[in-house]
Backbone bond lengths (Angstrom), bond angles and torsions (degrees), N, CA, C in turn:
res aa  C-N    CA-C-N  psi(-1)  N-CA   C-N-CA  omega(-1)  CA-C   N-CA-C  phi
1 X - - - 1.488 - - 1.537 108.15 -
2 X 1.331 113.78 142.42 1.470 121.79 -176.86 1.525 106.74 -98.83
3 X 1.326 116.53 119.89 1.479 119.86 -177.31 1.538 112.25 -63.67
4 X 1.315 117.10 -37.33 1.407 120.48 178.62 1.559 111.96 -62.73
5 X 1.259 113.77 -42.64 1.545 119.21 176.95 1.509 111.15 -64.26
6 X 1.337 115.08 -42.06 1.452 119.16 179.68 1.485 112.21 -63.67
7 X 1.341 116.97 -42.83 1.438 120.36 179.70 1.502 112.11 -64.07
8 X 1.362 113.49 -40.81 1.456 118.38 178.56 1.553 112.62 -63.08
9 X 1.354 114.05 -41.58 1.486 117.70 179.30 1.519 110.48 -67.97
10 X 1.333 119.65 -39.56 1.447 120.50 -177.54 1.535 112.31 -75.39
11 X 1.310 117.34 -7.75 1.424 121.83 179.59 1.537 114.54 -68.74
12 X 1.358 112.44 -16.78 1.454 119.40 -179.44 1.539 112.40 -93.82
13 X 1.320 115.73 124.66 1.461 120.65 -176.01 1.529 111.19 -60.68
14 X 1.327 120.80 -40.20 1.417 122.10 -177.57 1.546 111.92 -62.98
15 X 1.340 114.53 -38.21 1.477 118.79 177.88 1.541 111.34 -66.88
16 X 1.345 116.72 -35.12 1.445 122.42 178.56 1.543 107.58 -68.42
17 X 1.267 119.17 -37.68 1.452 120.93 177.99 1.529 113.17 -68.62
18 X 1.354 113.44 -33.74 1.478 116.79 175.73 1.545 110.29 -66.44
19 X 1.323 115.83 -43.22 1.449 120.46 178.22 1.512 112.32 -60.52
20 X 1.337 116.65 -39.09 1.417 122.80 178.14 1.513 111.23 -61.17
21 X 1.362 114.62 -41.15 1.480 119.76 178.23 1.507 111.21 -67.64
22 X 1.395 117.97 -44.47 1.431 122.67 -179.12 1.543 112.39 -66.99
23 X 1.332 116.36 -22.11 1.452 117.83 178.33 1.519 109.96 -71.79
24 X 1.297 118.15 -14.12 1.462 123.04 178.34 1.553 111.95 -89.35
25 X 1.393 113.42 -38.47 1.486 117.38 179.52 1.492 107.71 -173.56
26 X 1.343 118.80 157.85 1.454 120.69 173.15 1.500 110.04 -63.25
27 X 1.341 116.25 145.96 1.492 120.54 -177.22 1.529 109.82 -138.95
28 X 1.339 115.21 153.76 1.433 122.78 173.10 1.510 109.84 -99.96
29 X 1.351 116.87 165.06 1.507 119.30 -170.43 1.495 115.73 -55.64
30 X 1.342 117.61 -48.08 1.460 120.02 -176.37 1.512 111.21 -66.65
31 X 1.362 114.57 -29.55 1.487 119.37 178.20 1.543 109.41 -69.26
32 X 1.291 117.74 -41.60 1.475 121.10 177.09 1.514 109.98 -66.01
33 X 1.342 115.91 -41.57 1.459 121.91 -179.65 1.534 109.97 -60.69
34 X 1.308 117.96 -45.63 1.467 122.33 179.65 1.525 111.71 -64.96
35 X 1.346 115.67 -47.20 1.465 120.64 -177.41 1.469 115.78 -65.06
36 X 1.335 116.89 -37.11 1.447 122.35 -176.03 1.537 114.18 -102.79
37 X 1.350 114.46 0.60 1.456 119.53 179.19 1.561 112.41 57.47
38 X 1.352 114.11 47.90 1.424 121.32 -179.43 1.534 109.15 -124.16
39 X 1.326 115.95 149.51 1.479 120.34 177.84 1.498 110.97 -66.12
40 X 1.339 118.66 138.38 1.483 121.63 -178.55 1.483 113.45 -53.64
41 X 1.322 118.78 -38.56 1.480 121.96 177.27 1.535 112.40 -59.68
42 X 1.346 115.07 -43.80 1.456 120.04 178.42 1.539 111.11 -65.03
43 X 1.307 114.07 -40.50 1.521 119.36 178.06 1.504 110.12 -59.88
44 X 1.344 117.23 -47.03 1.461 120.73 178.43 1.524 113.95 -60.58
45 X 1.327 116.67 -38.19 1.469 121.49 176.81 1.528 111.80 -63.79
46 X 1.347 114.59 -42.06 1.463 119.30 179.65 1.554 110.21 -69.01
47 X 1.304 115.05 -40.77 1.504 118.21 179.16 1.510 112.69 -63.09
48 X 1.337 116.49 -37.85 1.468 123.43 178.62 1.551 107.93 -60.14
49 X 1.328 116.47 -45.04 1.481 120.63 -176.45 1.574 109.56 -69.49
50 X 1.324 116.39 -40.88 1.467 120.33 177.78 1.525 110.60 -62.53
51 X 1.318 114.89 -41.01 1.469 120.48 -178.91 1.553 109.46 -69.18
52 X 1.308 116.62 -40.74 1.492 120.71 179.45 1.526 111.67 -62.84
53 X 1.370 115.31 -34.44 1.456 120.27 179.76 1.542 112.66 -79.23
54 X 1.342 115.89 -7.55 1.452 120.32 175.60 1.513 113.82 86.97
55 X 1.312 116.18 12.56 1.502 120.35 -178.17 1.550 113.51 -87.22
56 X 1.293 116.83 -20.57 1.441 119.84 176.28 1.533 111.47 -138.87
57 X 1.358 114.50 169.58 1.473 122.09 174.18 1.502 107.20 -137.42
58 X 1.296 115.44 175.67 1.509 118.09 178.01 1.548 109.82 -142.45
59 X 1.317 112.95 163.15 1.491 119.43 175.49 1.478 108.16 -151.43
60 X 1.332 116.97 154.41 1.469 123.14 179.42 1.509 110.38 -97.03
61 X 1.325 114.41 136.56 1.409 122.08 173.52 1.529 108.03 -136.99
62 X 1.290 116.65 110.36 1.497 120.95 -171.36 1.509 110.13 64.26
63 X 1.322 116.18 -124.89 1.460 120.46 -179.03 1.537 112.16 -99.55
64 X 1.278 116.17 8.80 1.444 120.21 -177.00 1.563 112.25 -114.30
65 X 1.320 115.20 149.06 1.443 120.63 176.17 1.533 105.45 -110.67
66 X 1.322 116.39 122.82 1.449 122.26 -179.85 1.551 108.72 -101.21
67 X 1.308 113.14 143.58 1.469 120.07 176.55 1.546 109.94 -114.15
68 X 1.306 115.28 143.50 1.431 119.49 -173.97 1.535 111.93 -153.83
69 X 1.320 117.04 158.50 1.481 121.44 175.78 1.504 106.78 -90.16
70 X 1.334 114.98 124.23 1.500 118.30 -170.62 1.513 111.42 -106.50
71 X 1.314 121.23 -6.09 1.452 122.09 -179.16 1.541 111.46 -150.34
72 X 1.324 115.92 161.72 1.467 119.00 175.13 1.500 109.17 -91.37
73 X 1.300 117.41 131.89 1.440 125.39 175.81 1.519 109.78 -124.00
74 X 1.304 115.73 130.50 1.465 119.76 -179.08 1.506 109.52 -119.68
75 X 1.355 116.43 122.81 1.445 120.79 177.08 1.527 110.27 -105.42
76 X 1.296 117.85 139.18 1.444 123.04 178.08 1.548 107.60 -131.65
77 X 1.325 113.31 120.21 1.453 117.72 179.69 1.540 110.53 -128.96
78 X 1.302 115.15 131.26 1.464 120.86 -178.81 1.515 108.41 -129.13
79 X 1.317 116.16 122.99 1.461 122.19 177.80 1.520 109.24 -122.98
80 X 1.340 115.07 112.80 1.473 119.33 -178.74 1.540 107.08 -131.37
81 X 1.333 116.32 171.67 1.492 119.26 178.61 1.493 113.52 -61.24
82 X 1.371 116.74 -20.54 1.487 119.07 -175.88 1.513 114.17 -118.83
83 X 1.325 117.34 -1.48 1.495 115.95 -178.57 1.550 108.81 -161.70
84 X 1.333 111.56 140.48 1.475 120.57 166.57 1.497 109.59 -113.67
85 X 1.314 117.05 129.49 1.436 123.51 -174.50 1.495 111.34 -135.32
86 X 1.342 119.49 125.23 1.480 121.24 175.89 1.515 106.60 -136.55
87 X 1.307 114.76 127.87 1.470 119.34 -178.12 1.557 109.51 -139.22
88 X 1.291 115.79 146.97 1.480 120.03 176.97 1.494 108.46 -133.38
89 X 1.346 112.86 136.19 1.500 118.98 178.23 1.546 105.75 -132.54
90 X 1.342 115.29 148.86 1.471 121.52 171.45 1.468 106.97 -99.90
91 X 1.363 117.24 -169.10 1.450 122.11 -174.79 1.508 110.12 -45.68
92 X 1.341 115.63 130.60 1.474 122.56 -173.78 1.544 107.41 -117.23
93 X 1.360 115.13 130.51 1.424 119.00 178.11 1.491 115.92 -89.75
94 X 1.334 117.54 16.32 1.441 122.66 -175.50 1.534 110.00 -59.21
95 X 1.325 116.75 139.30 1.461 122.24 -179.43 1.522 108.08 -77.03
96 X 1.291 117.22 127.24 1.466 122.60 -177.73 1.533 109.78 -60.15
97 X 1.284 116.92 -53.32 1.485 122.11 -174.11 1.511 111.06 -60.84
98 X 1.349 115.25 -44.81 1.494 119.56 -177.79 1.519 109.55 -65.36
99 X 1.333 117.21 -44.47 1.455 120.66 -177.95 1.510 110.84 -65.58
100 X 1.325 118.56 -40.73 1.445 121.64 177.38 1.507 111.78 -62.47
101 X 1.316 116.24 -39.08 1.469 122.33 -178.29 1.515 107.99 -68.10
102 X 1.308 118.31 -40.92 1.492 123.47 177.60 1.564 109.01 -61.81
103 X 1.288 116.78 -42.02 1.443 121.93 -179.93 1.516 111.14 -63.93
104 X 1.321 117.04 -40.97 1.464 121.71 -179.14 1.551 107.90 -67.56
105 X 1.267 118.84 -38.97 1.461 122.69 179.01 1.543 110.99 -60.05
106 X 1.330 114.32 -46.75 1.470 117.00 -177.69 1.537 111.46 -65.24
107 X 1.308 116.55 -42.28 1.500 120.91 -178.91 1.553 109.90 -63.64
108 X 1.357 116.01 -39.55 1.511 118.19 179.36 1.493 111.75 -67.30
109 X 1.330 118.40 -23.12 1.463 120.58 -175.94 1.524 112.10 -88.37
110 X 1.323 117.94 -0.23 1.471 120.59 179.99 1.521 110.90 -68.50
111 X 1.341 114.49 140.70 1.449 123.63 172.17 1.550 107.09 -137.60
112 X 1.292 117.04 99.39 1.443 120.90 -175.58 1.508 115.06 -78.22
113 X 1.276 116.53 -4.03 1.523 119.84 176.44 1.523 111.73 -80.73
114 X 1.325 114.80 62.50 1.457 119.50 -176.64 1.533 110.91 -90.82
115 X 1.318 113.93 151.30 1.446 119.75 176.31 1.522 109.15 -142.13
116 X 1.327 115.07 136.95 1.442 120.11 179.20 1.510 113.71 82.50
117 X 1.325 115.38 163.82 1.460 123.36 -176.92 1.483 111.61 -62.83
118 X 1.318 118.97 -40.66 1.472 121.08 -177.69 1.534 112.10 -63.03
119 X 1.352 115.73 -47.96 1.467 119.80 179.55 1.541 112.31 -62.17
120 X 1.344 115.20 -43.70 1.426 120.19 176.46 1.485 113.77 -58.62
121 X 1.313 116.34 -42.97 1.479 122.87 179.49 1.503 109.41 -62.73
122 X 1.341 118.81 -43.66 1.434 123.54 -179.89 1.555 110.53 -63.60
123 X 1.354 117.21 -39.90 1.439 121.01 176.96 1.506 110.87 -65.43
124 X 1.312 116.84 -39.93 1.490 120.49 179.31 1.567 108.37 -61.81
125 X 1.323 117.50 -41.18 1.454 119.53 178.37 1.522 112.13 -62.05
126 X 1.329 116.23 -40.66 1.460 120.26 175.67 1.508 113.96 -64.12
127 X 1.329 115.76 -40.39 1.442 120.78 179.53 1.566 108.44 -64.80
128 X 1.334 117.09 -39.44 1.440 119.72 179.49 1.561 111.95 -68.69
129 X 1.363 115.90 -35.10 1.436 120.70 175.03 1.536 108.11 -64.98
130 X 1.303 117.27 -40.62 1.457 121.00 179.42 1.536 111.49 -61.93
131 X 1.353 114.91 -39.97 1.471 119.59 178.61 1.497 111.24 -63.68
132 X 1.318 117.88 -43.45 1.448 122.11 -179.36 1.550 111.21 -65.31
133 X 1.300 114.32 -39.67 1.518 117.90 179.85 1.489 109.30 -69.81
134 X 1.359 118.12 -39.29 1.483 120.82 179.82 1.512 108.71 -64.35
135 X 1.354 118.12 -37.33 1.466 121.94 177.97 1.538 109.53 -63.96
136 X 1.327 118.81 -40.09 1.466 121.19 177.30 1.531 109.98 -66.43
137 X 1.325 115.76 -37.41 1.486 119.28 176.91 1.530 111.48 -61.83
138 X 1.318 115.33 -43.94 1.463 118.64 178.50 1.547 111.67 -63.15
139 X 1.320 117.86 -36.02 1.410 122.06 178.31 1.542 108.24 -67.05
140 X 1.362 115.32 -39.27 1.466 118.77 179.24 1.506 109.99 -64.46
141 X 1.383 117.01 -40.36 1.426 122.42 178.96 1.548 109.99 -61.85
142 X 1.345 116.62 -39.72 1.477 118.08 179.03 1.509 111.11 -64.86
143 X 1.348 114.85 -40.14 1.466 119.23 177.68 1.510 112.42 -59.56
144 X 1.338 114.75 -44.45 1.470 120.14 175.38 1.544 114.21 -58.89
145 X 1.307 114.25 -43.40 1.465 120.38 176.58 1.526 110.43 -59.19
146 X 1.292 115.75 -44.66 1.484 120.01 178.95 1.532 110.69 -62.25
147 X 1.346 116.76 -44.16 1.443 122.21 177.41 1.512 112.27 -56.72
148 X 1.336 116.37 -43.41 1.446 122.74 179.97 1.549 111.42 -66.30
149 X 1.344 115.44 -40.26 1.461 117.38 177.03 1.533 112.15 -64.44
150 X 1.363 114.35 -39.29 1.466 118.57 177.79 1.552 109.91 -63.14
151 X 1.357 116.66 -35.82 1.434 121.48 179.42 1.550 109.20 -68.48
152 X 1.374 115.10 -39.12 1.425 120.65 177.95 1.535 111.21 -61.30
153 X 1.308 114.66 -45.56 1.462 119.66 179.74 1.519 112.14 -60.04
154 X 1.373 114.39 -44.19 1.460 119.07 177.20 1.524 111.52 -59.82
155 X 1.353 117.45 -42.81 1.451 121.45 -178.93 1.556 111.46 -67.94
156 X 1.332 114.77 -38.23 1.476 119.32 177.50 1.507 110.09 -61.97
157 X 1.344 116.01 -43.03 1.476 118.80 179.77 1.542 110.67 -68.46
158 X 1.348 117.11 -24.51 1.464 119.99 179.92 1.572 110.06 -75.56
159 X 1.377 115.10 -38.68 1.465 117.29 -173.99 1.509 113.80 -88.11
160 X 1.355 117.41 -13.59 1.473 119.66 -179.73 1.509 112.11 -149.53
161 X 1.335 113.01 142.31 1.496 118.98 174.36 1.487 111.45 -112.00
162 X 1.340 116.44 12.41 1.446 122.15 179.52 1.576 109.11 -96.61
163 X 1.349 114.48 125.85 1.451 117.76 -173.23 1.476 113.85 -66.61
164 X 1.319 119.99 -33.12 1.473 122.32 174.63 1.527 110.16 -64.15
165 X 1.302 117.55 -48.41 1.447 122.31 179.51 1.509 111.69 -59.49
166 X 1.321 117.42 -44.67 1.427 120.19 178.93 1.533 112.18 -62.15
167 X 1.299 116.77 -40.69 1.468 119.97 -177.96 1.513 109.19 -70.09
168 X 1.280 120.40 -39.53 1.465 123.81 -178.46 1.551 109.93 -70.90
169 X 1.303 117.02 -38.38 1.475 120.25 179.32 1.538 108.05 -64.74
170 X 1.333 117.42 -42.60 1.449 120.95 179.85 1.518 110.76 -67.21
171 X 1.320 116.83 -36.12 1.438 122.41 177.83 1.535 110.97 -62.79
172 X 1.369 115.58 -42.33 1.428 120.35 177.24 1.553 111.54 -64.10
173 X 1.336 115.51 -39.70 1.442 119.64 178.65 1.518 110.93 -63.01
174 X 1.342 116.24 -30.12 1.464 120.44 -178.86 1.538 114.78 -92.86
175 X 1.340 114.34 14.03 1.455 119.92 171.89 1.522 116.46 95.11
176 X 1.337 119.59 5.70 1.457 122.06 174.59 1.458 108.14 -86.77
177 X 1.363 118.30 103.70 1.447 120.01 -170.38 1.545 115.47 -119.18
178 X 1.350 114.90 7.42 1.472 118.33 175.26 1.490 110.28 -119.76
179 X 1.330 117.28 150.80 1.477 120.10 -177.99 1.546 112.84 -57.73
180 X 1.369 118.18 -45.89 1.481 117.90 178.15 1.508 113.61 -61.31
181 X 1.322 117.33 -37.90 1.483 123.34 176.47 1.504 109.34 -60.13
182 X 1.283 118.29 -53.47 1.434 123.77 -178.21 1.537 111.74 -58.89
183 X 1.301 115.12 -45.12 1.502 121.13 -178.43 1.563 109.36 -64.58
184 X 1.357 116.62 -47.43 1.447 120.27 -177.27 1.511 111.78 -68.82
185 X 1.352 116.66 -50.00 1.440 120.36 -173.51 1.520 113.39 -71.62
186 X 1.302 117.86 -31.01 1.436 122.95 -177.21 1.541 114.17 -97.45
187 X 1.324 113.44 -4.41 1.447 120.26 -179.73 1.514 115.10 63.19
188 X 1.315 114.79 40.23 1.475 122.77 -178.32 1.522 111.74 -113.51
189 X 1.352 118.73 147.42 1.453 119.76 176.70 1.510 111.08 -60.47
190 X 1.311 114.94 139.83 1.510 122.61 -178.20 1.515 108.98 -53.98
191 X 1.335 115.76 -48.93 1.499 120.54 -176.55 1.514 110.10 -61.35
192 X 1.345 116.50 -41.00 1.499 120.06 -177.83 1.540 109.36 -67.24
193 X 1.332 118.21 -34.64 1.486 119.19 177.58 1.508 109.77 -65.64
194 X 1.344 118.03 -46.39 1.457 121.40 179.86 1.519 111.96 -58.75
195 X 1.357 114.43 -46.21 1.466 121.37 -179.24 1.540 110.27 -61.35
196 X 1.320 116.01 -43.25 1.477 118.11 -176.62 1.555 110.05 -70.72
197 X 1.297 117.21 -39.13 1.491 120.19 178.70 1.511 109.61 -62.59
198 X 1.328 117.72 -42.81 1.497 119.23 178.77 1.496 111.25 -64.69
199 X 1.316 117.99 -34.11 1.545 120.37 177.23 1.515 108.66 -68.94
200 X 1.322 117.58 -42.40 1.482 120.22 179.34 1.513 110.84 -67.84
201 X 1.350 118.14 -31.03 1.438 120.12 177.53 1.527 110.64 -67.45
202 X 1.336 118.76 -42.64 1.417 121.43 -179.48 1.539 111.72 -63.74
203 X 1.340 115.70 -27.12 1.460 118.25 177.95 1.511 111.63 -89.03
204 X 1.292 117.96 3.81 1.464 121.29 175.82 1.508 115.05 78.25
205 X 1.331 118.61 14.74 1.459 121.51 -176.87 1.560 112.16 -88.99
206 X 1.337 115.69 -28.50 1.436 118.54 179.02 1.550 109.17 -135.37
207 X 1.307 116.00 164.73 1.484 120.54 177.67 1.502 109.25 -140.40
208 X 1.324 113.63 153.61 1.460 120.76 176.29 1.544 109.46 -108.26
209 X 1.325 115.34 137.84 1.463 122.88 176.99 1.519 107.91 -129.49
210 X 1.284 116.55 154.49 1.494 120.24 178.55 1.533 107.06 -106.81
211 X 1.312 114.50 123.31 1.471 120.80 175.90 1.502 108.85 -123.17
212 X 1.331 115.79 118.55 1.488 120.52 179.39 1.538 109.53 56.59
213 X 1.330 117.34 38.04 1.430 121.14 178.02 1.523 116.60 78.84
214 X 1.326 115.73 6.64 1.471 120.92 -176.34 1.496 108.96 -117.35
215 X 1.324 117.53 139.55 1.467 122.64 -179.73 1.523 110.08 -78.55
216 X 1.359 116.26 124.75 1.452 122.41 178.21 1.505 107.67 -117.39
217 X 1.322 116.43 137.08 1.504 120.24 177.85 1.548 108.92 -107.44
218 X 1.352 114.24 146.30 1.472 117.02 178.39 1.545 107.33 -154.53
219 X 1.306 113.78 157.50 1.442 120.21 176.46 1.542 110.52 -71.93
220 X 1.317 116.66 135.59 1.506 120.29 -177.90 1.531 109.25 -75.09
């Protein structure tokens, strides 16, 4: 993947909105068009650019082509008076515990009572090493989050064979906790979402709570 191409593609708000939608579930063109109020032709043009940049892929199911995010990509950009830094990493297999331990070791070794050019330069090198290690730790955290979502999907498939229930449970896991949110973001009828949530509640899989007078749904 080319970082310059990725940055160029992500500079467009419509493409960022499409990625936000695809992060919730795979979608086909007319579904994206309806959800984001965009012309199908424009959606296709944006999808082509996202696919060319390597950020999404597609597959055919019946007469529809679905688009989805197939890998984790992490962008890190730093703009300071003395340095510009842009880096991109894909899924990282870094061990969380080992990376965190390395980070702790570096922090404990800091001595900010530096004097002279040589000491300052050595401290700068340590700070840069800390930044790189912290970046690896963030990549490891992202990998863990992905692992947990995969585990959630497996568990959802184990407890339900209903496509509506699976979709809504995954939506709840991804932070969609209100009926209008679930209906709009997942492209489901409002009434169907309410009916499915009530069925899941009876089975003890979800619960409703009232926050500031508003009904919020969450996985039990």
